[in-house]
ROMIRO-39668 format. One line per 8 residues: number of its first residue (from 1); their letters; for each residue x, y, z of C-alpha. Coordinates in nm, 4 decimals. Layout:
N
NUM = a = X/Y/Z | ...
This chain:
625
1 = mtglftsv = 3.1869/-0.5695/5.3840 | 3.4006/-0.7762/5.1486 | 3.1438/-1.0561/5.1634 | 2.8684/-0.8147/5.0621 | 3.0749/-0.6845/4.7705 | 3.1491/-1.0409/4.6598 | 2.7810/-1.1348/4.6703 | 2.6855/-0.8282/4.4672
9 = aeflsrpy = 2.9609/-0.8991/4.2133 | 2.8325/-1.2555/4.1760 | 2.4812/-1.1186/4.1306 | 2.6041/-0.8805/3.8586 | 2.7707/-1.1774/3.6860 | 2.4327/-1.3338/3.6176 | 2.3011/-1.2929/3.2617 | 2.1777/-0.9413/3.1868
17 = mfiafmia = 2.2264/-0.8190/3.5473 | 2.5297/-0.6031/3.4676 | 2.3390/-0.4464/3.1787 | 2.0393/-0.3867/3.4005 | 2.2162/-0.2292/3.6982 | 2.5221/-0.0573/3.5513 | 2.3931/0.0480/3.2100 | 2.0129/0.0622/3.2167
25 = vpvlggva = 1.9832/0.2028/3.5710 | 2.2050/0.5082/3.5012 | 1.9975/0.5806/3.1903 | 1.6785/0.5586/3.3966 | 1.8419/0.7855/3.6523 | 1.9048/1.0445/3.3842 | 1.5441/1.0266/3.2686 | 1.4206/1.0639/3.6277
33 = vwllrrfg = 1.6404/1.3683/3.6940 | 1.5269/1.5219/3.3652 | 1.1614/1.4705/3.4572 | 1.2242/1.6298/3.7980 | 1.4306/1.9172/3.6561 | 1.1902/2.1813/3.7934 | 1.1985/2.0408/4.1463 | 1.5354/2.1331/4.2941
41 = aarfivsl = 1.5373/1.9197/4.6097 | 1.3719/1.6179/4.4470 | 1.6083/1.6077/4.1499 | 1.9097/1.6394/4.3818 | 1.7931/1.3518/4.6044 | 1.7080/1.1273/4.3084 | 2.0396/1.2060/4.1407 | 2.2266/1.1319/4.4626
49 = ifalsnlf = 2.0461/0.7981/4.5039 | 2.1320/0.6852/4.1510 | 2.4920/0.8098/4.1781 | 2.5439/0.6332/4.5117 | 2.3886/0.3122/4.3794 | 2.6253/0.3207/4.0820 | 2.9168/0.3801/4.3192 | 2.8078/0.0832/4.5304
57 = faasvyyg = 2.7868/-0.1476/4.2280 | 3.1241/-0.0243/4.0969 | 3.2824/-0.0792/4.4390 | 3.1315/-0.4274/4.4459 | 3.2842/-0.5064/4.1082 | 3.6268/-0.3843/4.2223 | 3.6366/-0.5223/4.5759 | 3.4189/-0.8266/4.5086
65 = ggvntsap = 3.6382/-1.0000/4.2542 | 3.5046/-0.8570/3.9287 | 3.2325/-0.9499/3.6830 | 3.2318/-1.2342/3.4317 | 2.9046/-1.2641/3.2453 | 2.7843/-1.3437/2.8980 | 2.4345/-1.3510/2.7564 | 2.3012/-1.4073/2.4031
73 = flralqls = 2.1577/-1.1161/2.2119 | 1.9925/-1.1413/1.8687 | 2.1340/-1.4965/1.8363 | 2.4548/-1.3920/1.6603 | 2.5874/-1.1593/1.9334 | 2.7060/-1.2326/2.2857 | 2.6726/-0.9567/2.5447 | 2.9981/-1.0330/2.7200
81 = fittefsa = 3.1253/-0.8363/3.0211 | 3.4499/-0.9408/3.1884 | 3.6341/-0.7006/3.4174 | 4.0015/-0.7218/3.4972 | 4.1311/-0.5653/3.8171 | 4.2437/-0.2663/3.6129 | 3.9128/-0.2131/3.4328 | 3.7297/-0.2544/3.7651
89 = mclfaaav = 3.9557/0.0106/3.9195 | 3.8752/0.2498/3.6335 | 3.5055/0.1680/3.6763 | 3.5307/0.2583/4.0449 | 3.7215/0.5809/3.9705 | 3.4581/0.6879/3.7164 | 3.1815/0.6214/3.9709 | 3.3543/0.8329/4.2381
97 = lflfvsay = 3.4034/1.1257/4.0014 | 3.0477/1.0952/3.8740 | 2.9130/1.1264/4.2278 | 3.1051/1.4474/4.2943 | 3.0525/1.6112/3.9559 | 2.6795/1.5300/3.9452 | 2.6316/1.6854/4.2906 | 2.8201/1.9932/4.1753
105 = slsyfkag = 2.6266/2.0108/3.8477 | 2.2870/2.0122/4.0174 | 2.4028/2.2980/4.2399 | 2.5462/2.4826/3.9405 | 2.2197/2.4706/3.7453 | 1.9142/2.6388/3.8904 | 1.5875/2.4452/3.9196 | 1.4337/2.4188/3.5750
113 = hggvfmly = 1.7732/2.4283/3.4048 | 2.0315/2.1636/3.3313 | 1.7829/1.8804/3.2869 | 1.9061/1.7852/2.9406 | 2.2671/1.8105/3.0559 | 2.2023/1.5707/3.3443 | 2.0172/1.3314/3.1131 | 2.3168/1.3200/2.8793
121 = yfislamv = 2.5563/1.2955/3.1741 | 2.3828/0.9892/3.3185 | 2.3744/0.8279/2.9732 | 2.7470/0.9041/2.9447 | 2.8048/0.7166/3.2702 | 2.6256/0.4157/3.1226 | 2.8474/0.4355/2.8129 | 3.1634/0.4541/3.0253
129 = ngalasdn = 3.0528/0.1568/3.2376 | 2.9805/-0.0449/2.9255 | 3.3074/0.0427/2.7527 | 3.5203/-0.0379/3.0576 | 3.3544/-0.3743/3.1237 | 3.2987/-0.5010/2.7672 | 3.4928/-0.8099/2.6706 | 3.3602/-0.8090/2.3147
137 = igmmlffw = 3.5714/-0.5479/2.1373 | 3.2836/-0.4626/1.9039 | 3.0596/-0.3904/2.2020 | 3.3325/-0.1741/2.3514 | 3.3295/0.0279/2.0297 | 2.9512/0.0684/2.0564 | 2.9767/0.2203/2.4043 | 3.2845/0.4183/2.2993
145 = egllctlf = 3.0843/0.5787/2.0189 | 2.7903/0.6330/2.2524 | 3.0057/0.8658/2.4617 | 3.0824/1.0692/2.1493 | 2.7091/1.1063/2.0834 | 2.6401/1.2396/2.4330 | 2.9398/1.4730/2.4103 | 2.8014/1.6157/2.0862
153 = gillignl = 2.4564/1.6510/2.2391 | 2.5835/1.8379/2.5450 | 2.7878/2.0778/2.3324 | 2.4723/2.1609/2.1372 | 2.2870/2.2670/2.4532 | 2.2366/2.6402/2.4244 | 2.4373/2.6494/2.1007 | 2.1889/2.5269/1.8404
161 = nnprtaik = 2.2256/2.8521/1.6487 | 2.6048/2.8402/1.6676 | 2.7090/2.4739/1.6694 | 3.0697/2.5278/1.5582 | 3.2280/2.3825/1.8709 | 2.9974/2.0792/1.8671 | 3.0708/2.0159/1.4996 | 3.4441/2.0595/1.5583
169 = alaisgta = 3.4377/1.8137/1.8487 | 3.2364/1.5665/1.6423 | 3.4713/1.5965/1.3441 | 3.7917/1.5596/1.5468 | 3.6697/1.2884/1.7828 | 3.4902/1.1156/1.4969 | 3.8159/1.1021/1.3008 | 3.9906/0.9450/1.5988
177 = dlfmmlgi = 3.7055/0.6964/1.6336 | 3.7364/0.6084/1.2650 | 4.0983/0.5131/1.3323 | 3.9680/0.3141/1.6267 | 3.7270/0.1209/1.4044 | 4.0026/0.0370/1.1565 | 4.2256/-0.0703/1.4430 | 3.9589/-0.2974/1.5868
185 = vatiqaag = 3.9053/-0.4686/1.2502 | 4.2801/-0.5208/1.2079 | 4.3175/-0.6400/1.5680 | 4.0383/-0.8957/1.5229 | 4.2143/-1.0206/1.2089 | 4.5458/-1.0451/1.3938 | 4.4022/-1.2112/1.7057 | 4.1396/-1.4307/1.5431
193 = tvsisems = 3.8897/-1.3402/1.8152 | 3.6659/-1.0544/1.9271 | 3.7278/-1.1269/2.2958 | 3.9597/-0.8736/2.4594 | 4.0439/-1.1203/2.7367 | 4.1831/-1.3583/2.4729 | 4.4012/-1.0909/2.3114 | 4.7327/-1.1334/2.4873
201 = slpvtkmg = 5.0742/-1.0059/2.3752 | 4.9823/-0.9912/2.0075 | 5.2891/-0.9391/1.7851 | 5.3237/-0.5869/1.6469 | 5.3794/-0.7036/1.2903 | 5.1797/-0.6761/0.9682 | 4.8093/-0.6714/1.0568 | 4.8914/-0.6534/1.4261
209 = algcvmml = 5.1013/-0.3403/1.3741 | 4.8182/-0.1744/1.1828 | 4.5673/-0.2668/1.4520 | 4.7934/-0.1455/1.7317 | 4.8670/0.1933/1.5727 | 4.5064/0.2593/1.4698 | 4.3672/0.1668/1.8113 | 4.6280/0.3845/1.9803
217 = lgalgkag = 4.5260/0.6780/1.7617 | 4.1656/0.6242/1.8656 | 4.2606/0.6098/2.2329 | 4.4836/0.9176/2.2020 | 4.1933/1.1028/2.0450 | 3.9595/1.0044/2.3271 | 4.2146/1.1160/2.5870 | 4.2488/1.4551/2.4168
225 = ampfhswi = 4.6105/1.4279/2.3035 | 4.7471/1.6289/2.0144 | 4.6471/1.6550/1.7343 | 4.2953/1.5631/1.8564 | 4.2851/1.8347/2.1219 | 4.1747/2.1645/1.9718 | 3.8011/2.1334/2.0409 | 3.8614/2.1372/2.4186
233 = pnaasdap = 3.9616/2.5077/2.4494 | 3.6643/2.5980/2.2297 | 3.4378/2.4028/2.4635 | 3.5766/2.6079/2.7527 | 3.4089/2.9111/2.5968 | 3.0828/2.7523/2.4830 | 3.0035/2.4653/2.7206 | 2.8862/2.4844/3.0839
241 = tpflaafp = 3.1589/2.4338/3.3437 | 3.0155/2.0972/3.4635 | 3.0824/1.9635/3.1129 | 3.4520/2.0475/3.1478 | 3.4723/1.8697/3.4828 | 3.2808/1.5686/3.3499 | 3.4331/1.5090/3.0066 | 3.7817/1.6563/2.9494
249 = gsfekilg = 3.8349/1.6440/3.3259 | 3.7420/1.2805/3.3924 | 3.5413/1.0529/3.1602 | 3.7475/1.0964/2.8441 | 4.0764/1.0738/3.0334 | 3.9686/0.7534/3.2062 | 3.8577/0.5820/2.8843 | 4.1519/0.6966/2.6720
257 = iylitrif = 4.4215/0.6119/2.9264 | 4.2462/0.2840/3.0110 | 4.2686/0.1636/2.6526 | 4.6265/0.2852/2.6003 | 4.7303/0.1000/2.9151 | 4.5482/-0.2191/2.8084 | 4.7184/-0.2044/2.4680 | 5.0621/-0.1694/2.6298
265 = tdmyditp = 5.0171/-0.4205/2.9118 | 4.7739/-0.6833/2.7797 | 4.6766/-0.6748/2.4176 | 5.0049/-0.6188/2.2341 | 5.3669/-0.7100/2.2913 | 5.5188/-0.3609/2.3141 | 5.8715/-0.3378/2.4513 | 6.0656/-0.0323/2.5737
273 = gsaisvfv = 6.2454/0.1394/2.2879 | 6.0271/-0.0186/2.0183 | 5.8856/0.1948/1.7382 | 5.5390/0.1996/1.8974 | 5.6847/0.2947/2.2355 | 5.8879/0.5807/2.0882 | 5.5931/0.7040/1.8818 | 5.3572/0.7191/2.1804
281 = sivgavtl = 5.6258/0.8804/2.3981 | 5.6804/1.1507/2.1355 | 5.3068/1.2202/2.1192 | 5.2992/1.2498/2.4980 | 5.6010/1.4805/2.5181 | 5.4746/1.7086/2.2409 | 5.1257/1.7193/2.3934 | 5.2460/1.8137/2.7419
289 = flgvgmal = 5.4903/2.0757/2.6102 | 5.2649/2.2524/2.3601 | 4.9561/2.2220/2.5795 | 5.1151/2.3896/2.8796 | 5.2803/2.6427/2.6513 | 4.9366/2.7598/2.5418 | 4.7990/2.7414/2.8972 | 5.0764/2.9715/3.0163
297 = vqkdmkrl = 4.9499/3.2731/2.8226 | 4.5738/3.2341/2.8722 | 4.3896/3.5040/3.0667 | 4.0570/3.3272/3.0974 | 4.0425/3.0714/3.3771 | 3.8428/2.8062/3.1914 | 4.0599/2.8272/2.8793 | 4.3732/2.8070/3.0929
305 = lsyhaisq = 4.2430/2.4951/3.2662 | 4.1328/2.3408/2.9369 | 4.4859/2.3678/2.7968 | 4.6182/2.2160/3.1184 | 4.3760/1.9272/3.0698 | 4.5515/1.8692/2.7369 | 4.8985/1.9095/2.8845 | 4.8430/1.6745/3.1771
313 = vgymilgi = 4.7293/1.3930/2.9508 | 5.0653/1.4340/2.7788 | 5.2394/1.3331/3.1022 | 5.0207/1.0234/3.1274 | 5.0885/0.9230/2.7678 | 5.4619/0.9873/2.8008 | 5.4849/0.7667/3.1088 | 5.2849/0.4789/2.9621
321 = gtalpvgi = 5.4556/0.5208/2.6255 | 5.7956/0.4366/2.7705 | 5.6607/0.0823/2.8275 | 5.8653/0.0721/3.1496 | 5.6888/-0.0466/3.4671 | 5.7773/0.2772/3.6484 | 5.6367/0.4820/3.3598 | 5.3175/0.2780/3.3265
329 = vggtyhml = 5.2512/0.3036/3.7002 | 5.3385/0.6746/3.6959 | 5.1182/0.7501/3.3961 | 4.8216/0.5615/3.5401 | 4.8726/0.7188/3.8833 | 4.8857/1.0587/3.7151 | 4.5523/0.9787/3.5483 | 4.3925/0.9158/3.8874
337 = nnilyksg = 4.5516/1.2296/4.0293 | 4.4470/1.4341/3.7298 | 4.0791/1.3432/3.7512 | 4.0907/1.4560/4.1149 | 4.2614/1.7920/4.0853 | 4.1534/1.8758/3.7315 | 3.7862/1.8112/3.8035 | 3.8348/2.0041/4.1267
345 = lfivagai = 3.9868/2.2988/3.9420 | 3.6980/2.3092/3.6964 | 3.4585/2.3064/3.9928 | 3.6549/2.5982/4.1410 | 3.6180/2.7808/3.8089 | 3.2450/2.7107/3.8170 | 3.2209/2.8483/4.1709 | 3.3958/3.1684/4.0644
353 = ekrtkttd = 3.1755/3.1957/3.7570 | 2.8689/3.1501/3.9772 | 2.9626/3.4529/4.1868 | 3.1361/3.6824/3.9370 | 2.9412/3.5821/3.6213 | 3.2730/3.5525/3.4370 | 3.6024/3.3637/3.4302 | 3.7886/3.6368/3.2415
361 = lhnfhgig = 4.0784/3.7257/3.4717 | 4.0784/4.0858/3.3483 | 3.7440/4.1433/3.5211 | 3.8086/4.0411/3.8817 | 4.0917/4.0192/4.1304 | 4.1612/3.9241/4.4902 | 3.8410/3.7315/4.5670 | 4.0185/3.4893/4.7999
369 = rkmpatta = 3.9145/3.6654/5.1194 | 3.5507/3.6491/5.0087 | 3.5669/3.2793/4.9158 | 3.8119/3.1261/5.1660 | 3.7093/2.7603/5.1291 | 3.7191/2.7804/4.7494 | 4.0595/2.9474/4.7724 | 4.1923/2.6767/5.0050
377 = cfiifgls = 4.0749/2.4075/4.7624 | 4.2350/2.5932/4.4717 | 4.5660/2.6067/4.6587 | 4.5573/2.2304/4.7185 | 4.4677/2.1569/4.3562 | 4.7229/2.4074/4.2257 | 5.0065/2.2711/4.4395 | 4.9129/1.9181/4.3331
385 = iaglpgtn = 4.9138/1.9876/3.9606 | 5.2360/2.1886/3.9944 | 5.4013/1.8922/4.1668 | 5.5003/2.0414/4.5020 | 5.6933/1.7773/4.7008 | 5.4558/1.5746/4.9155 | 5.1510/1.6196/4.6922 | 5.0002/1.3453/4.4791
393 = gffskeli = 5.1038/1.5239/4.1603 | 5.4641/1.5316/4.2787 | 5.4843/1.1555/4.3260 | 5.3234/1.0690/3.9911 | 5.5377/1.3213/3.8028 | 5.8572/1.1906/3.9619 | 5.7734/0.8405/3.8402 | 5.7161/0.9783/3.4906
401 = fdaaletn = 6.0393/1.1817/3.5078 | 6.2257/0.8655/3.6061 | 6.0849/0.6722/3.3098 | 6.1404/0.9625/3.0691 | 6.5049/1.0022/3.1698 | 6.5653/0.6295/3.1350 | 6.4111/0.6367/2.7865 | 6.5548/0.9569/2.6374
409 = ivfyilal = 6.6893/1.2725/2.7994 | 6.4938/1.4870/2.5512 | 6.1678/1.3536/2.6949 | 6.2917/1.4360/3.0455 | 6.3881/1.7920/2.9501 | 6.0516/1.8555/2.7834 | 5.8735/1.7207/3.0914 | 6.0801/1.9509/3.3163
417 = vgafmtaa = 6.0067/2.2551/3.1005 | 5.6408/2.1562/3.1143 | 5.6605/2.1411/3.4943 | 5.8116/2.4914/3.5024 | 5.5355/2.6350/3.2840 | 5.2665/2.4525/3.4827 | 5.3872/2.6073/3.8075 | 5.4265/2.9491/3.6441
425 = sflklgga = 5.0746/2.9468/3.5012 | 4.9138/2.8489/3.8328 | 5.1125/3.1128/4.0197 | 4.9753/3.3616/3.7684 | 4.6216/3.2277/3.8037 | 4.6307/3.2275/4.1826 | 4.7840/3.5726/4.2070 | 4.5408/3.7224/3.9568
433 = affgrlrt = 4.2192/3.5621/4.0815 | 4.2518/3.5053/4.4546 | 4.5151/3.7306/4.6079 | 4.5727/4.1042/4.6281 | 4.3243/4.3898/4.6460 | 3.9610/4.2939/4.5844 | 3.8173/4.4040/4.2509 | 3.4802/4.2825/4.1249
441 = pdgidene = 3.3409/4.2788/3.7704 | 3.1303/4.5720/3.6549 | 2.7764/4.5393/3.7866 | 2.8750/4.2998/4.0675 | 2.8769/4.4401/4.4213 | 3.1438/4.3265/4.6668 | 2.8752/4.1794/4.8914 | 2.7661/3.9471/4.6104
449 = irevnagm = 3.1068/3.7782/4.6158 | 3.0703/3.5118/4.8839 | 3.1273/3.1429/4.9353 | 2.9203/2.9079/4.7195 | 2.6565/2.6781/4.8669 | 2.7234/2.3395/5.0218 | 2.6172/2.1552/4.7068 | 2.9116/2.3028/4.5167
457 = ltpmcala = 3.1534/2.3275/4.8080 | 3.1198/1.9683/4.9325 | 3.2445/1.7920/4.6157 | 3.5198/2.0518/4.5828 | 3.6424/1.9883/4.9378 | 3.6057/1.6102/4.9010 | 3.8282/1.6137/4.5919 | 4.0827/1.8299/4.7750
465 = vlclafgv = 4.0912/1.5822/5.0644 | 4.1418/1.2939/4.8199 | 4.4294/1.4846/4.6589 | 4.5976/1.5182/4.9974 | 4.5307/1.1535/5.0836 | 4.6682/1.0280/4.7506 | 4.9889/1.2168/4.8243 | 5.0397/1.1380/5.1920
473 = yntypidt = 4.9240/0.7766/5.1609 | 5.0521/0.7109/4.8093 | 5.1127/0.3437/4.8849 | 4.7422/0.2740/4.8410 | 4.6972/0.4212/4.4910 | 5.0405/0.3153/4.3632 | 5.0706/-0.0378/4.5001 | 4.7166/-0.1437/4.5912
481 = ligkslki = 4.5118/0.0199/4.3166 | 4.7563/0.0338/4.0250 | 5.0433/-0.2070/4.0849 | 4.8141/-0.4907/4.1875 | 4.5636/-0.4305/3.9066 | 4.8390/-0.4222/3.6418 | 5.0246/-0.7162/3.8024 | 5.3412/-0.5103/3.8470
489 = eesfsgwp = 5.5278/-0.6647/4.1384 | 5.7862/-0.3902/4.1895 | 5.6789/-0.1209/4.4364 | 5.7181/0.2451/4.3415 | 5.5396/0.3966/4.6404 | 5.6939/0.6124/4.9093 | 5.9531/0.8823/4.8544 | 6.1227/0.8845/4.5085
497 = hsstlvii = 6.4397/0.6769/4.5035 | 6.6440/0.9395/4.3172 | 6.7302/1.2394/4.5343 | 6.8952/1.4041/4.2345 | 6.5723/1.4085/4.0347 | 6.3849/1.5480/4.3350 | 6.6408/1.8278/4.3754 | 6.6131/1.9130/4.0053
505 = scavlaaa = 6.2328/1.9202/4.0298 | 6.2509/2.1503/4.3328 | 6.4909/2.3781/4.1449 | 6.2427/2.3964/3.8571 | 5.9635/2.4972/4.0962 | 6.1919/2.7564/4.2581 | 6.2685/2.8959/3.9132 | 5.8950/2.9258/3.8470
513 = vanhiygt = 5.8491/3.1203/4.1717 | 6.1413/3.3503/4.0851 | 5.9967/3.4015/3.7383 | 5.6587/3.4926/3.8899 | 5.8113/3.7470/4.1271 | 6.0096/3.9030/3.8444 | 5.7133/3.9076/3.6064 | 5.4744/4.0520/3.8645
521 = rhnggaln = 5.7100/4.3403/3.9410 | 5.8135/4.4209/3.5859 | 5.4950/4.3503/3.3912 | 5.2395/4.5242/3.6108 | 5.0766/4.2552/3.8237 | 5.0209/3.8820/3.8557 | 4.7971/3.8595/3.5489 | 5.0875/3.9739/3.3314
529 = avdhihya = 5.3529/3.7756/3.5176 | 5.4512/3.5704/3.2113 | 5.4188/3.8432/2.9485 | 5.7987/3.8606/2.9194 | 5.7816/3.5006/2.7967 | 5.4702/3.5490/2.5856 | 5.6130/3.8485/2.4012 | 5.9791/3.7466/2.3919
537 = pglkqvya = 6.1428/3.7771/2.0460 | 6.0652/3.4645/1.8496 | 5.8082/3.3338/2.0958 | 5.5827/3.6305/2.0230 | 5.5575/3.5246/1.6594 | 5.5074/3.1579/1.7489 | 5.2253/3.2457/1.9888 | 5.0667/3.4746/1.7298
545 = vaeagyld = 5.0616/3.1902/1.4775 | 4.9233/2.9466/1.7375 | 4.6547/3.1859/1.8616 | 4.5446/3.2469/1.5031 | 4.4777/2.8736/1.4714 | 4.7469/2.7953/1.2170 | 4.8917/2.5154/1.4315 | 4.5511/2.3508/1.4580
553 = pyhwfmga = 4.5141/2.0602/1.2102 | 4.1392/2.1228/1.2077 | 4.2079/2.4739/1.0739 | 4.3976/2.3317/0.7770 | 4.1443/2.0549/0.7258 | 3.8580/2.3045/0.7087 | 4.0676/2.5204/0.4759 | 4.1144/2.2224/0.2456
561 = vnvfsaac = 3.7416/2.1483/0.2666 | 3.6624/2.5080/0.1706 | 3.9046/2.4927/-0.1248 | 3.7513/2.1644/-0.2383 | 3.4023/2.3103/-0.1991 | 3.5002/2.6164/-0.4037 | 3.6497/2.3930/-0.6746 | 3.3323/2.1837/-0.6874
569 = twierdvs = 3.1228/2.4999/-0.7136 | 3.3420/2.6271/-0.9978 | 3.3210/2.2937/-1.1814 | 2.9449/2.2783/-1.1303 | 2.9068/2.6318/-1.2633 | 3.1161/2.5551/-1.5726 | 2.9428/2.2222/-1.6359 | 2.6087/2.3970/-1.6009
577 = wiydkavp = 2.7233/2.6558/-1.8562 | 2.8225/2.3758/-2.0968 | 2.4856/2.2021/-2.0635 | 2.2714/2.5139/-2.0387 | 2.4471/2.7406/-2.2866 | 2.7180/2.5755/-2.4985 | 2.5479/2.2495/-2.6014 | 2.2090/2.4084/-2.6833
585 = givngvgn = 2.3916/2.6807/-2.8770 | 2.5842/2.4298/-3.0861 | 2.2756/2.2160/-3.1503 | 2.0696/2.5175/-3.2490 | 2.3466/2.6464/-3.4736 | 2.3858/2.3139/-3.6525 | 2.0083/2.2836/-3.6834 | 1.9786/2.6297/-3.8374
593 = alrqysng = 2.2592/2.5517/-4.0816 | 2.0979/2.2243/-4.1857 | 1.7604/2.3912/-4.2213 | 1.9064/2.6515/-4.4556 | 2.0915/2.3828/-4.6505 | 1.7795/2.1666/-4.6885 | 1.5909/2.4090/-4.9139 | 1.4381/2.1471/-5.1558
601 = slsrylit = 1.7061/2.1767/-5.4321 | 1.7399/1.8379/-5.6113 | 2.0858/1.9188/-5.7478 | 2.2161/2.0054/-5.3981 | 2.0889/1.6713/-5.2644 | 2.2486/1.4843/-5.5579 | 2.5867/1.6510/-5.5009 | 2.5698/1.5664/-5.1299
609 = altgllal = 2.4907/1.1993/-5.2044 | 2.7742/1.1672/-5.4591 | 3.0190/1.3327/-5.2202 | 2.9253/1.0871/-4.9468 | 2.9579/0.7909/-5.1874 | 3.3053/0.9005/-5.2985 | 3.4091/0.9404/-4.9343 | 3.2960/0.5864/-4.8544
617 = iaifiaai = 3.4820/0.4474/-5.1597 | 3.7990/0.6281/-5.0515 | 3.7719/0.4898/-4.6984 | 3.7159/0.1354/-4.8370 | 4.0205/0.1554/-5.0668 | 4.2369/0.2868/-4.7827 | 4.1201/0.0031/-4.5584 | 4.1976/-0.2840/-4.8054
625 = r = 4.5485/-0.1523/-4.8719
């Protein structure tokens, strides 16, 4: 099999072949699925063929030694694609997630629906492939921006009359991408080349410092870190569930974390404790803490998961930001884990929405017995994201905890508090949605609540199995996939080396369970299990301010835009009054006065002329003195 992968990788290294098979073919696949949108079985088969072919090519790139190809384009531009082991691993991960999410999406949408979504989704895959493999940093930016265009297009589906979320996502992500552009220009100036493979350990000084910071801001924005996060919860309300699994759940995380990792390990010389390292670690810690704090109090499943998507990227950024090998491995491992269980959780939410027509936790309860396979998958995903010992999430979090504690105890404490709130929120979600007495939404009969079809269940179960495998056999993802690709010789696989940190983590999880039991008994059920935290003195006011949008930078930006717009309107109105009313009035008044003065009297004209002459003489005398 290795020989086949090597042959395919060599074939893709020929001029234009990578573009043809990993960029053009996915686009053609999207067009084909869109054309077959009314034919359920045909569109599913065609989509599966294109997704599997992309997976095969991505596997060939990873296991076959990578791609190194360059071809001229428009004389002045080289289409250069060079994959490192790390970029090839990310390419492979994106292909795996695309296969599962596309299968789920086609089952989510009925025949005749979802064609435009699938078209955009396939184009997004092409953009991700191009961005991950590009060696020309300008080309990487092109594909990077292409993903923003498809994101905007998907958010407009069904929301043309109310495009607020799409505009918000475009404004926020576009701002991050503007930083990215500035960073790329500065990085090219600092490196003297546009080739990413030739950018190695650039000094973080002067132009290099500007390039590093600006590119990091762009990558943080793509990953969904604060303050570039606030469009994601809005998308949870407006966008179809497959979008959440595809973009915040996988594609954007892969691209953002990929670039942050490349900046820390390849492109720039960033050392532990440096200003850049501390800055990125702070962003990660704040993102994970505030994100999970908002997730804790949500009572809609999709909004809760969307805030967790924000929070989990904070763990990744914190780990990588420490610039320690254990943190970089932990953060990257957490990225792989996150795209498994987070995409899986969004698929679970889609399955529930398919049967109950809602994800509002007020409207249903105890559906676990009706959807046993979905419930089992949720339990696996929930335990993984909470970090139960033995799960994949546990091992990646422990690596991040280790790096955070070594860097600064404040980072470690924030990460622990985040772990407590993560466990508490998923205990609430599980207790409210899946367990207890069955209650269905109004208008939905109990018999309508049943397991979803195989098209939705298969990717869900496959992701759950991968979660279990990545925990039990963590040597493969930690050492083989990540350590080898990042050239980190030290092994961090197996059981965590610090028993003390493990005991503390277990105590945090036990505290979350105790909190859930207390909250369920005293607050009137699992849905209200954290209300004593939500409405605690001090926190109640903080949450009220946050829920009103006052902690959202976009809120203040739009407020400033509205003030500026009002000022411009006021100025325009006053300027219009000056031109339309004041100036004509003055001119007409002067004209009337002159007309009355010029009545044909010779003596009046003579007096005027003499007065003017005397004035000129006086001015002349004053000037010569």
